[in-house]
N, C-alpha and C positions, 0 to 999 in steps of 0.2 A: 591613548592608553598604551603603556609599554607592552610589547609582544611577550616579554618575559613573565608578566603577571598572569597567573593561572586563574581562570574564572570559576565562580561558584554559581551553578545553574540549577534552578528549580524547573523541571519539565512537568507538564500537566497532561494527563490522559484520563480524564475523569470517567468516561463511559466504557473504555475498552482497555483490557489488561494486556500489556505488551508481551506477557508470557502465556496468554490464553491460547486456545486451540485455533490455529490458523485455518481459514476456510469456513469458520463458523459465521453466523449471521452478522455479528458486529466486530469480527476480528479478521483483518486482512492486511493489506499493504501498509497501512498506517502503523500497525503494531510492529511489523518488521522494521519499518523506518525508525521508530522511536527506540526500539531495543538495540538495533545496530548502531545508531548514531550515539546513543548514550554510552555504549561500550567503547566506541572509538574515541569519543571525547575524553572519557576516563583514561584510556590508554595514552592519550596525548598529554595527560597531566592535569586536566580540569576535574572539578568535583561536580558530580551530577546526581541529583535525587529526582527520580520519576515518581510522581504521585498518581495513584489510581484508587478506585473504590474496591472494597471487599466484594468479591463475587461469590464466595463460598466460605462457609464457616471454617473450613480447613485451610484457608489461605494463611500462610505465614505473613506476619506484618512486614518483614523485610526480606527481599530476595536480592542476592548479589548478582549484578549484571556484568561484573568485571572489575578491574582495577579502578577504584574511586568512583564507581557507578553502582547505584542500587535502586531497587524498586520498592516503594513504600505503600502498603495498603491502608486505606482509611475507611471508616464506616460512613455510609451514606444510605439511609433507608435499610431495607431488609438485606440480609447477607445472602443474596441470591441474585441470579440474572434477572434484570428488569428491563422493560422497554426503554429505549433511549429517551423518548419524549417524557415518560414517567419520571425519569431521573432528574429532569429539570427542577421539579419541586424539592428535590433533596440537595441541590447544589449549595444552598446556604449552609446546610449541615456539613457537607463535604469541606467547604471553605473554612468554616470555623474549626473543624477538627484538624485541618491542615495547619492553621495558625497555632492551635494549641500544641500540636506536635512540634512545630518549629520552636516555640517558646520553651517548652519543656526540655528540649534537647539543645537549646542555645545555638540554633542554626541561623546563619545569615547568608543571603544570596545577593549576587550582583545583578541578576535579572531573572525574569520569568519567561519561559518559552512554552506557549500553550498549543495544543493540537486538537482541532475540531472545534465546532462552535460552542459546545457545552463547556469545554475547558477554557475557551476564550472568555466566557462569562465569569468564570472563577478568576482568570488572569486579570480582568478589569479591577476586581476588588483588591487583589494582592498588589497590583502596581500602585494603588492608592495607599494601602496600609504600610507597605514596605518602602515606598518612595524609590522604586527601582523601575527601569524600563521593562516594557512588556512586548515581546515579539510573538506574533500569532502566525499559525499555519493552519489552514482549514482542511486541506487534503481533498475534500469535495465541497461544492457550494450548492445550497438549497435552490437558489434561483436558477442555476444551470440545469440541475436535475429536473426541475419543473418545466423548463423550456423544452426538454426532450420528450416529456409526456410518456415515459415508459415506467411502469410500476406505480406505486403509491405516490401521491403528491406530498411534497414536504410542507409542513405546517407554516403558517405565517409567523409563528413564534420564532422559528429558526431563521427565517429571512430577516426579521427585525433585529434579532440578536446578532446575526452576522454583520449587518449594517452598522450596528452600534460598536462592535469590536473593531471593525475596519476603521471607524472614525476615531476611536479612543486609544488604540494601541500605538506603539512607537514605530513598529516596522512589521511588514508582512512578508513572509517567505512564500513565493510561488515556485513551482517546479518547472514551469514552461512559460514561454512567451504568451501562449494562448491562455494560460491560467491568469497571467497578469492582465491581459486584455479583458477577461471575464470579470475580474475584480473591479476594473475601471468602468466597464459597461453596466454591470448590474448593481454595483454598490458605490459608485462614484469615488472609488479609491484614488488618492493622489498618486500619480505615476511614480514620483520620486520616493514614495513611501514603500513601494513594492520592489523587492529584490528577487532575482531568479537564481535559485540553486537547485540543480536536478537531484533526483534520488540516486541512491548508490546500490551496489551489490557486493555481497561477501565473496570475494574472489577466491578465498581459501576454501570455503564450503562448497561453492558451486564451480565444479571442475568437470571436464569431460572424463568419462570412463567408458570401457568397452561396452558397446551396445548389446551384444548377445549375452554377455555376463550380467548386465543390468536386468535384461529381460528374464533371465533364468532366476536371478535373485528375487524378483518381484512376482514370479509366476505368470508372466505375460506371454500370451500366445498371439500369433498373427504375423503375417509376412511384413505388413506395413502398419505402423502405429502412429496415430495422431493423439495429441495430448491437450487437454484443457485444464488449467489450474486457476482456482479462484472461488469466491463466494457463489452460491447458487442463488442468483438474483436476476430478475428480468433484464436489468441494465447490462448484464454481462453478455447477452446475446446468444446464450446456449441454444435457444430454440432455433435460431437461424442456422447454427452449426449443424444441428440434427437434421434440419431440412436439406442442408447442403450434402449430407451423406447419401441422400436419394440419388444424387447425380454421380456418385462415386462407387456405385455397386459393381461396376465393371473392373474395379481394382481388386484382384483376388486377395483375400485374407486381410483386408483393411479393417482396422478396429479403432474406435475412438474411446480413449480413457478419460473419464471426467473425475477430477480430484476436487473435493470441497463439499461443504454441506454438513449440517448437524440436524438435531431434532427439530429446531425451529425452521429448518429449510425443507422439512419432509413433504409439505404440501406441494412446493414447487418441484421437488424431485419427482414426485408421483405424477405431476402434470406432464413433465418432460418425458417420463417413461411411457405414459399413455400416448404421447405424440409419436414416440419412436415406434410403438406397436402399430399405430394407425398408418404410419408411413412404411411399415414392414422393414424397418432397419434396426429392430430391437437387438438382433444378434450381432450387430456391428457396434453397439454402444454399451459401455461398461461403466456404471457409476460406482466409484470406489470409496466415496465418503472422505472423511478427514484423514490427512496424512501428516505425520510429524515433519517439522520443517527440515530436520537433518536428513530425512529420507527422500526429499524432493529431488536432489541431484540424480538419484538413481532413475527416477521417472523421466526426467528431462533427457538423460543419456540414453534411456531405452527407446525414446520416441524418434521417429523419422522427422517429425515436425511438430511444433507447438502452435496452437491457433488461439488468437485473441480476437474474438468476434464482437467485442463490446460496443455498446452505443456511447459509452462515456467512461473515460479513465482520466484521473487527474494527472497521471504520469505514465504508468505501465510497468510496474516493478517486475511482474512475471516475465516480461520480455527480456529484461536484463538477466534474470536468473537463467532463462532458457539459453540465451546466447552465450553466457559465461560457461555453460556446459557444452557448448559447441552445437546446439540444436537450433536449426533455422526456424523462422516464423512466417506465418501468414496472419496479418492483423489489419484491423480497420484503422482508419486515420484518426486515432484518438490520442490524447495525452501528448507525449513527445516522440511517438513511434516513428513519425516521418523523418526525424533526425537520427533515430537509432538504427532503423532498418535501411540497408543499402540495397535497392531493388536488384534482384537477381544474384546478389552476392551472399547476403545472410538472411534473405527472405523476400517477402513481397507485401506491399501495402495495397489494400483495396479501398476504394472511395467510401463504401459503406458495406454493411454486412448482408447484402443481397445474397441468398443461397447460391445462385448460379455463379456469381462473381467469386464467392468464397471457394466453391468447388473447383472452379477453373484454375485459380491460383494454387490451390492445394494439389491438384493433379499435376500441374506444371512443376511445382517444387518437388513432388515425389519422383517424377520422371527424371528431373535433373539430379536428384540425390542418387538415383541408380546409376547415373553417369559419372558419379564421383565428384560432383561440383563442390568446391570449397571444403577444405578439411575442417575438422572440429576446432583445431587450434587457430586457424584463420578466422573462423566465426567468433571464437572467444576473444581474439585480439581486437575485434570491432567494439568491444565495450570496456576495454582496459582503462579508459579515462573515468570510469564511474566507480572506482574503488572507494570504499567508505573513508579511507584516510584522506583522500582528496576532498570528498564531500564535507567531512567534519572540519577540515581546514577552512573551506569556503564559508561554512556556517559561523565559525569563530570570527572570521574577518567581518562578517555582518554584525555580530554581537559587539565587537570592539568598536565598530563605526557608530553604533547606537549609543554605546557608553561614552565615547568621546564627545559626540554631539550633545549628549545630556550634560556632561561635565562642563562643556563650553557655555551652554545656556545658563547653567547655574552659577558660573563664575562672575 
């Protein structure tokens, strides 16, 4: 397929709205990925429509995501937030409403790009109805989450659906070598069917700024600040990070700022707050709730270090954001962090989130920061290859490969 031909892409995010509140229960790195990728693809001249369900009666049907990129809300069940599993029964309605919208507006697409297993189910039908290739991206896998045994078990319905999508779609995008191996191990994916394209980071939004000025702007006190950003979920390992704080009491003025969580996360937040009180570190831990995406660079810049104590990450988008702001990391060996973090230069990788190991590397990093190790610009340069323009170009190459293969097969 000619490089000059611009693509018409239907992206699916049935359960999670890409412009929703980041850090809420069902809105995280995947939403950032979809929104940023759609924006960049449109900027490069491709036409992108992202379809999601209405989550609120006040949702506009169409949101502009940038040049030639838009978000389209469709009805599927009640116009309110509903449990992801409950949404499964409304997927036929969502799929039919999508097709009606396409026909009513005389829209035609070259391919479907689905995100998460629920959208993959929709993508299966659209690839048949439209006779176009279907590229799937799962972001997380039910079988992998169940193998970790942290938090609630994923239902068999999810496992069966993911296996079916793996079998029927034309290509799968994984963000890491490990993610590809998991698809092969748990779902018998054909290796040649899985392509690896990493996540990206908005280098224009996430930039270093003066630490003291950022702290003043955010009203943050403390001589040393650690930062956690993400959903408030047992898989994120926040409990282990709070336990690690008990070994860091000797660092005068140290505070942990936790960003993320909404009403649906309140039970977990209260459990973590109780834990902090039981361990007598409650004065060191500050839960700040949801923060607008454009405000995150100030938090990253205000922090001495960002901590990613997760049991499981499909990639580790928060790591890219922190490093782009010049903030070093302490992180578990999840996602692609072992390839992103350069030991002793822009952070440290720990084998697991054992509190003693976390605290040891945090203390080491904070002591080295006081010695002036690696400037913010040096740390930022370590993630220069993850710009969204580069990631979008890599995704387009995969799309063109799929389209060319299909055209050859039909010839």
